[in-house]
C-alpha positions as CSV (number, residue, x, y, z in Angstrom):
1,X,25.8,-127.6,-93.0
2,X,26.1,-126.2,-89.5
3,X,23.0,-125.3,-87.7
4,X,23.5,-122.7,-84.9
5,X,20.9,-123.4,-82.3
6,X,20.4,-123.7,-78.6
7,X,19.0,-127.1,-77.4
8,X,18.9,-127.2,-73.6
9,X,20.5,-130.6,-72.7
10,X,18.8,-130.7,-69.4
11,X,15.3,-130.4,-70.8
12,X,15.7,-131.3,-74.5
13,X,13.9,-128.1,-75.4
14,X,14.9,-126.1,-78.5
15,X,15.2,-122.5,-77.4
16,X,16.7,-120.4,-80.2
17,X,18.3,-120.7,-83.6
18,X,20.5,-118.4,-85.7
19,X,21.0,-117.9,-89.4
20,X,24.3,-119.1,-91.0
21,X,26.5,-116.3,-92.4
22,X,26.3,-115.8,-96.1
23,X,29.5,-116.0,-98.2
24,X,29.2,-112.2,-98.7
25,X,29.0,-111.7,-94.9
26,X,32.1,-113.8,-94.5
27,X,34.0,-111.8,-97.1
28,X,32.9,-108.5,-95.5
29,X,34.1,-109.8,-92.0
30,X,37.5,-110.6,-93.4
31,X,37.7,-107.1,-95.1
32,X,36.7,-105.4,-91.8
33,X,39.2,-107.5,-89.8
34,X,42.0,-106.7,-92.2
35,X,41.1,-103.0,-92.2
36,X,41.0,-103.0,-88.3
37,X,44.4,-104.5,-88.3
38,X,45.8,-101.8,-90.6
39,X,44.1,-98.8,-89.1
40,X,43.5,-99.7,-85.4
41,X,46.1,-102.3,-84.4
42,X,49.0,-100.5,-86.1
43,X,47.7,-97.2,-85.0
44,X,47.6,-97.9,-81.3
45,X,50.1,-98.9,-78.7
46,X,50.2,-102.1,-76.7
47,X,49.3,-100.0,-73.6
48,X,46.2,-98.6,-75.3
49,X,45.0,-102.1,-76.4
50,X,45.8,-103.4,-73.0
51,X,43.5,-100.8,-71.4
52,X,40.7,-101.9,-73.7
53,X,41.4,-105.5,-72.7
54,X,41.0,-104.6,-69.1
55,X,37.6,-103.2,-69.9
56,X,36.7,-106.6,-71.5
57,X,37.7,-108.3,-68.2
58,X,35.6,-105.8,-66.2
59,X,32.6,-106.4,-68.4
60,X,32.8,-110.1,-67.9
61,X,32.7,-109.5,-64.2
62,X,29.8,-107.1,-64.5
63,X,27.8,-109.5,-66.6
64,X,28.8,-112.7,-65.0
65,X,25.3,-113.9,-64.0
66,X,23.9,-113.3,-67.5
67,X,26.9,-114.9,-69.2
68,X,26.7,-118.0,-66.9
69,X,23.0,-118.4,-67.5
70,X,23.6,-118.6,-71.3
71,X,26.0,-121.5,-71.1
72,X,23.9,-123.4,-68.5
73,X,21.2,-123.5,-71.2
74,X,23.5,-124.1,-74.2
75,X,25.7,-127.0,-72.9
76,X,24.4,-127.9,-69.4
77,X,27.3,-126.6,-67.3
78,X,26.3,-126.4,-63.6
79,X,25.7,-122.8,-62.7
80,X,28.4,-122.5,-60.1
81,X,30.9,-123.9,-62.6
82,X,29.6,-121.5,-65.2
83,X,30.1,-118.6,-62.9
84,X,33.6,-119.9,-62.2
85,X,34.4,-120.1,-66.0
86,X,33.3,-116.5,-66.5
87,X,35.5,-115.4,-63.6
88,X,38.5,-117.3,-64.9
89,X,38.0,-115.8,-68.3
90,X,38.0,-112.3,-66.8
91,X,41.2,-113.2,-65.0
92,X,42.8,-114.2,-68.3
93,X,41.8,-110.9,-70.0
94,X,43.1,-109.0,-67.0
95,X,46.3,-111.0,-67.0
96,X,47.2,-110.0,-70.5
97,X,46.0,-106.4,-69.9
98,X,48.5,-106.2,-67.0
99,X,51.4,-108.1,-68.5
100,X,51.1,-107.5,-72.2
101,X,53.5,-104.6,-72.4
102,X,56.2,-106.5,-70.5
103,X,55.7,-109.6,-72.7
104,X,55.9,-107.6,-75.9
105,X,58.8,-105.4,-75.0
106,X,61.8,-105.3,-77.3
107,X,64.3,-108.0,-76.6
108,X,67.9,-106.9,-77.0
109,X,70.4,-109.3,-78.7
110,X,74.0,-109.3,-77.6
111,X,76.1,-109.1,-80.7
112,X,79.0,-111.4,-81.2
113,X,81.0,-108.7,-82.9
114,X,80.8,-105.6,-84.9
115,X,79.3,-102.2,-84.3
116,X,75.7,-101.2,-83.6
117,X,72.9,-103.0,-81.9
118,X,70.1,-105.5,-82.6
119,X,66.8,-106.4,-81.0
120,X,63.7,-108.4,-81.6
121,X,60.4,-106.5,-81.8
122,X,57.2,-108.4,-81.4
123,X,54.8,-107.4,-84.1
124,X,51.3,-108.6,-85.0
125,X,50.7,-110.8,-88.0
126,X,47.2,-109.7,-89.0
127,X,43.8,-111.4,-89.1
128,X,43.5,-114.7,-87.2
129,X,40.7,-117.3,-87.2
130,X,39.6,-119.0,-84.0
131,X,37.6,-122.2,-84.1
132,X,36.3,-122.9,-80.6
133,X,34.4,-125.8,-78.9
134,X,31.3,-126.0,-76.7
135,X,32.8,-127.3,-73.5
136,X,34.2,-124.0,-72.2
137,X,32.5,-121.3,-74.3
138,X,34.1,-118.3,-72.6
139,X,37.4,-119.7,-71.4
140,X,38.5,-121.0,-74.8
141,X,37.9,-117.7,-76.4
142,X,39.6,-115.8,-73.7
143,X,42.9,-117.6,-74.0
144,X,43.0,-117.1,-77.7
145,X,41.5,-113.6,-78.2
146,X,43.0,-112.0,-75.1
147,X,46.7,-112.2,-75.9
148,X,46.2,-111.7,-79.6
149,X,44.2,-108.5,-79.5
150,X,46.7,-107.0,-77.0
151,X,49.5,-108.0,-79.5
152,X,47.5,-106.3,-82.3
153,X,46.1,-109.2,-84.3
154,X,42.4,-109.1,-85.2
155,X,40.0,-112.0,-84.6
156,X,37.4,-113.9,-86.6
157,X,35.7,-116.3,-84.3
158,X,33.7,-119.4,-85.3
159,X,32.2,-120.8,-82.1
160,X,30.5,-124.2,-81.7
161,X,27.1,-124.4,-83.3
162,X,25.4,-125.2,-80.0
163,X,26.8,-122.0,-78.4
164,X,25.4,-119.1,-80.6
165,X,24.1,-117.0,-77.7
166,X,27.3,-117.0,-75.7
167,X,29.2,-116.3,-78.9
168,X,27.1,-113.2,-79.6
169,X,27.5,-112.1,-76.0
170,X,31.3,-112.2,-76.3
171,X,31.3,-110.1,-79.5
172,X,29.0,-107.6,-77.8
173,X,31.5,-107.3,-74.9
174,X,34.4,-106.5,-77.2
175,X,32.3,-103.8,-78.9
176,X,31.2,-102.3,-75.6
177,X,34.7,-102.3,-74.3
178,X,35.7,-100.0,-77.2
179,X,37.3,-102.3,-79.7
180,X,36.4,-101.0,-83.2
181,X,34.3,-102.8,-85.8
182,X,36.3,-105.6,-87.3
183,X,38.7,-106.2,-84.4
184,X,36.7,-109.1,-83.0
185,X,33.9,-110.6,-85.2
186,X,31.7,-113.6,-84.4
187,X,30.8,-115.6,-87.4
188,X,28.1,-118.2,-87.7
189,X,30.1,-119.9,-90.4
190,X,29.9,-123.4,-92.0
191,X,32.7,-125.8,-92.2
192,X,33.0,-125.1,-95.9
193,X,33.3,-121.4,-95.2
194,X,36.2,-122.1,-92.7
195,X,38.2,-123.6,-95.6
196,X,37.5,-120.4,-97.7
197,X,38.5,-118.2,-94.8
198,X,41.8,-120.0,-94.4
199,X,42.5,-119.7,-98.1
200,X,42.1,-115.9,-98.0
201,X,45.5,-114.3,-98.2
202,X,44.5,-111.7,-95.6
203,X,44.1,-114.4,-92.9
204,X,47.4,-115.3,-91.3
205,X,46.7,-118.2,-89.0
206,X,44.2,-120.3,-87.1
207,X,43.8,-121.6,-83.6
208,X,41.5,-124.6,-83.0
209,X,40.4,-126.3,-79.9
210,X,38.4,-129.4,-80.5
211,X,38.5,-133.0,-81.6
212,X,41.4,-134.7,-83.3
213,X,39.4,-135.1,-86.5
214,X,38.5,-131.4,-86.6
215,X,42.1,-130.4,-85.9
216,X,43.5,-132.6,-88.7
217,X,41.0,-131.2,-91.2
218,X,41.7,-127.6,-90.3
219,X,45.5,-128.2,-90.2
220,X,45.3,-129.8,-93.7
221,X,43.7,-126.7,-95.1
222,X,45.9,-124.3,-93.2
223,X,49.0,-126.2,-94.4
224,X,47.9,-126.2,-98.0
225,X,47.6,-122.4,-97.6
226,X,50.8,-121.9,-95.6
227,X,49.0,-120.5,-92.5
228,X,50.3,-120.8,-88.9
229,X,48.4,-123.2,-86.8
230,X,47.9,-123.8,-83.0
231,X,45.9,-126.9,-82.1
232,X,44.6,-128.0,-78.7
233,X,42.9,-131.4,-79.2
234,X,41.8,-134.3,-77.1
235,X,43.4,-136.0,-74.2
236,X,43.2,-139.1,-72.0
237,X,45.3,-137.8,-69.1
238,X,46.8,-140.2,-66.7
239,X,46.5,-139.7,-62.9
240,X,49.3,-141.7,-61.4
241,X,49.4,-142.6,-57.7
242,X,52.7,-144.0,-56.5
243,X,52.6,-143.0,-52.8
244,X,50.5,-140.8,-50.5
245,X,50.7,-139.7,-46.9
246,X,46.9,-139.2,-47.1
247,X,45.3,-141.4,-49.7
248,X,41.9,-139.7,-49.2
249,X,43.4,-136.3,-50.4
250,X,44.7,-138.0,-53.5
251,X,41.2,-139.6,-54.1
252,X,39.5,-136.3,-53.6
253,X,41.8,-134.7,-56.2
254,X,41.2,-137.6,-58.5
255,X,37.4,-137.3,-58.3
256,X,37.6,-133.6,-58.9
257,X,39.9,-134.1,-61.9
258,X,37.6,-136.6,-63.5
259,X,34.3,-134.7,-62.9
260,X,35.4,-131.2,-63.9
261,X,32.8,-129.8,-66.3
262,X,30.8,-133.0,-65.9
263,X,33.8,-135.0,-67.2
264,X,33.9,-133.0,-70.5
265,X,37.3,-131.4,-70.2
266,X,40.2,-132.2,-72.6
267,X,42.7,-132.2,-69.8
268,X,40.5,-134.0,-67.2
269,X,42.1,-137.0,-65.6
270,X,40.6,-140.0,-67.3
271,X,42.9,-143.0,-66.6
272,X,43.9,-143.7,-62.9
273,X,47.1,-145.6,-62.6
274,X,47.7,-146.8,-59.1
275,X,50.6,-148.7,-57.4
276,X,49.7,-152.2,-56.3
277,X,49.8,-151.6,-52.5
278,X,47.4,-148.7,-52.7
279,X,45.1,-150.0,-55.5
280,X,42.4,-151.7,-53.5
281,X,41.9,-148.9,-51.1
282,X,42.0,-146.4,-53.9
283,X,39.4,-148.2,-55.9
284,X,37.1,-148.6,-53.0
285,X,37.3,-144.9,-51.9
286,X,37.3,-143.5,-55.4
287,X,34.2,-145.5,-56.4
288,X,32.3,-144.4,-53.4
289,X,33.1,-140.8,-53.8
290,X,32.6,-140.4,-57.5
291,X,29.3,-142.3,-57.6
292,X,28.1,-140.1,-54.8
293,X,27.8,-137.3,-57.4
294,X,24.3,-137.6,-58.8
295,X,23.5,-135.7,-62.1
296,X,21.0,-133.0,-61.3
297,X,19.5,-129.7,-62.5
298,X,22.4,-127.5,-63.7
299,X,20.5,-124.3,-62.7
300,X,20.8,-125.3,-59.0
301,X,23.8,-123.9,-57.1
302,X,24.0,-127.3,-55.3
303,X,24.6,-129.3,-58.5
304,X,28.1,-130.6,-59.0
305,X,27.3,-132.8,-62.0
306,X,25.0,-131.7,-64.8
307,X,23.9,-133.3,-68.0
308,X,26.3,-133.9,-70.8
309,X,26.3,-131.3,-73.5
310,X,23.7,-133.0,-75.7
311,X,21.6,-136.1,-76.0
312,X,24.0,-137.2,-78.9
313,X,27.0,-136.9,-76.6
314,X,25.4,-139.0,-73.9
315,X,24.3,-141.7,-76.5
316,X,27.9,-141.8,-77.9
317,X,29.4,-142.2,-74.4
318,X,26.9,-145.0,-73.6
319,X,27.9,-146.9,-76.8
320,X,31.6,-146.4,-76.0
321,X,31.0,-147.9,-72.6
322,X,29.0,-150.8,-73.9
323,X,31.8,-151.6,-76.4
324,X,34.4,-151.4,-73.6
325,X,32.5,-154.0,-71.6
326,X,32.0,-156.2,-74.6
327,X,35.8,-156.2,-75.1
328,X,36.5,-157.4,-71.5
329,X,36.4,-154.4,-69.2
330,X,34.8,-154.8,-65.8
331,X,32.2,-152.2,-64.9
332,X,33.1,-151.8,-61.3
333,X,30.4,-149.3,-60.7
334,X,27.7,-148.8,-63.3
335,X,26.0,-145.5,-63.9
336,X,22.7,-145.0,-65.8
337,X,21.7,-142.6,-68.5
338,X,18.5,-140.6,-68.6
339,X,18.4,-138.4,-71.6
340,X,21.6,-136.3,-71.6
341,X,22.2,-137.1,-67.8
342,X,24.9,-139.7,-67.3
343,X,25.9,-141.1,-63.9
344,X,29.5,-141.7,-63.0
345,X,30.9,-145.0,-64.0
346,X,34.1,-146.8,-63.0
347,X,35.9,-149.3,-65.2
348,X,38.6,-151.8,-64.1
349,X,40.3,-154.6,-66.1
350,X,40.7,-152.6,-69.3
351,X,43.1,-154.5,-71.4
352,X,45.7,-153.1,-73.8
353,X,43.9,-154.9,-76.7
354,X,40.6,-153.0,-76.2
355,X,39.5,-149.8,-77.8
356,X,38.9,-148.3,-74.4
357,X,42.6,-148.5,-73.5
358,X,43.5,-145.7,-75.9
359,X,40.2,-143.9,-76.4
360,X,39.1,-140.7,-74.7
361,X,35.9,-140.9,-72.6
362,X,34.4,-137.5,-72.7
363,X,32.1,-137.8,-69.8
364,X,32.0,-139.1,-66.2
365,X,33.7,-142.5,-66.9
366,X,36.9,-143.4,-65.2
367,X,39.2,-146.4,-65.8
368,X,41.5,-147.6,-63.0
369,X,44.7,-149.6,-63.7
370,X,46.9,-151.6,-61.2
371,X,50.7,-151.3,-61.7
372,X,53.5,-153.0,-59.9
373,X,56.2,-150.2,-60.0
374,X,57.1,-146.8,-61.3
375,X,58.4,-148.1,-64.6
376,X,55.1,-149.8,-65.4
377,X,53.1,-146.7,-64.3
378,X,55.1,-144.6,-66.8
379,X,54.6,-147.2,-69.5
380,X,50.8,-147.3,-69.1
381,X,50.7,-143.5,-68.9
382,X,52.5,-143.1,-72.2
383,X,50.8,-145.9,-74.1
384,X,48.2,-143.7,-75.7
385,X,48.1,-141.5,-78.8
386,X,47.5,-138.4,-76.7
387,X,49.8,-136.2,-74.6
388,X,47.9,-133.2,-73.2
389,X,48.1,-133.2,-69.4
390,X,49.0,-135.6,-66.6
391,X,48.8,-135.9,-62.8
392,X,51.2,-137.5,-60.4
393,X,50.9,-138.2,-56.7
394,X,54.0,-139.2,-54.8
395,X,55.7,-138.4,-51.4
396,X,59.1,-138.7,-53.0
397,X,60.4,-135.3,-54.4
398,X,63.1,-137.0,-56.5
399,X,60.6,-139.5,-57.9
400,X,58.2,-136.7,-58.7
401,X,60.7,-134.9,-61.0
402,X,62.1,-138.2,-62.4
403,X,58.6,-139.4,-63.4
404,X,57.6,-135.9,-64.7
405,X,60.5,-136.1,-67.1
406,X,59.4,-139.4,-68.4
407,X,55.8,-138.6,-69.0
408,X,54.9,-137.7,-72.6
409,X,52.7,-134.8,-72.0
410,X,52.6,-131.0,-72.3
411,X,51.7,-130.5,-68.7
412,X,52.5,-132.4,-65.4
413,X,50.7,-131.5,-62.2
414,X,52.3,-133.0,-59.1
415,X,50.2,-133.7,-55.9
416,X,47.3,-131.6,-57.0
417,X,44.5,-131.1,-59.6
418,X,42.5,-128.3,-61.1
419,X,45.5,-126.0,-60.8
420,X,45.1,-124.1,-64.1
421,X,45.9,-120.4,-64.0
422,X,46.4,-117.6,-66.5
423,X,50.2,-117.5,-66.1
424,X,50.6,-121.3,-66.8
425,X,51.0,-122.3,-70.4
426,X,48.5,-124.8,-71.7
427,X,49.0,-127.3,-74.5
428,X,50.1,-130.8,-75.5
429,X,52.2,-133.1,-77.6
430,X,51.5,-136.1,-79.9
431,X,47.9,-136.2,-81.1
432,X,46.8,-133.7,-78.5
433,X,48.1,-130.9,-80.8
434,X,50.9,-128.4,-80.7
435,X,51.5,-124.8,-79.7
436,X,50.8,-123.2,-76.4
437,X,48.1,-120.9,-74.9
438,X,48.2,-118.8,-71.7
439,X,51.2,-117.5,-69.9
440,X,53.9,-115.6,-71.8
441,X,54.1,-118.3,-74.5
442,X,50.4,-117.7,-75.4
443,X,51.1,-114.2,-76.6
444,X,54.0,-115.2,-78.7
445,X,52.4,-117.9,-80.9
446,X,51.1,-115.5,-83.5
447,X,53.7,-112.8,-83.2
448,X,56.2,-111.8,-85.9
449,X,59.5,-111.9,-84.0
450,X,61.0,-109.2,-86.1
451,X,64.7,-108.7,-86.1
452,X,65.9,-105.1,-86.2
453,X,69.7,-104.6,-86.7
454,X,71.2,-101.2,-86.5
455,X,74.7,-100.5,-87.6
456,X,75.0,-97.0,-86.4
């Protein structure tokens, strides 16, 4: 059974807890969401819903300090990064408020013959379930709820059990923005209740961001009930360095890509694959810079690296690191753990036979690999079960596009990191999931692309 409670990872203090939803409350939420879809979503225009979504964006901006403070306590995000997440979420809501009508406009079809006309009209499906993680409590919700509410779908949202206060704050914002009861509903639901929700015929689909195991479990239930699924799961993104005019710029980008959200980001760079003639210099500079980030109080504006999300997460990462070393990896720079605080650690010599070669390290642990040429770099990059994002540094434009084509990933960022933006589609392949969020693709995942053919 899930327990919705706030345990501050920086202090270990239990700060608040919330009661699980009853089965009757879950049924009532589904009924309200279905009613809102029938009465509100089908009774308003895209423009009207977009105007409400802009108000959601504005309220995020108006309440940014309070919203940030909540997730600093819930999952230990450094306060400046927490403020940045709130701002990014506001940008996503505003993006769909601004572009929703254009994305959902009728799409004419050129007929091959015959009289009349035909077009595709984007229609909503109905009630959707979102299952969201703790690592980006606002951003993950924004990229799911923003486009779908503009489209006209209604939302049931199960947030991570350690983020109940931010979950309630999001629901309050949608209500204050003018969305009617039932259009967006936060549920403190159990895992068993999630299966019941997906079995309900009024629920049309589910989007989950989380672990591979959680994704597989939800997809199994959804498939059995013939529900549309979007999954954004784990990643062990490669950061490939083949050439550089300024190696320090590449190193700075690498450190930023590894330490984003204290290393707890699905699409953070986790494996650094460096061409032989740059390897030694890269390892030396990268190690010095990443270990210069010391875990500290997340409430301080000066902090760049906070605690991990929980004591359990830190203990699991420590065990994973110990296992990697026992299986032959060299701890090039060893960090320490104090409670949930975990110092940056650099691994080299990770063999293809070890668990660490294909596992995801969800925290400030980096593995660096030496390769002899482009082909070997691509081989190492692809030799994992995941395929979310990737990073490539090269001074050769032709090589950049050639290697980008060869990388098995949903996203390739060339000569830069932390380049996410509302207009850029986000998603992966292989065991990193399927479907896309953000950009114009994000608003189409749960749309009924309805054909309308007119003879005369």
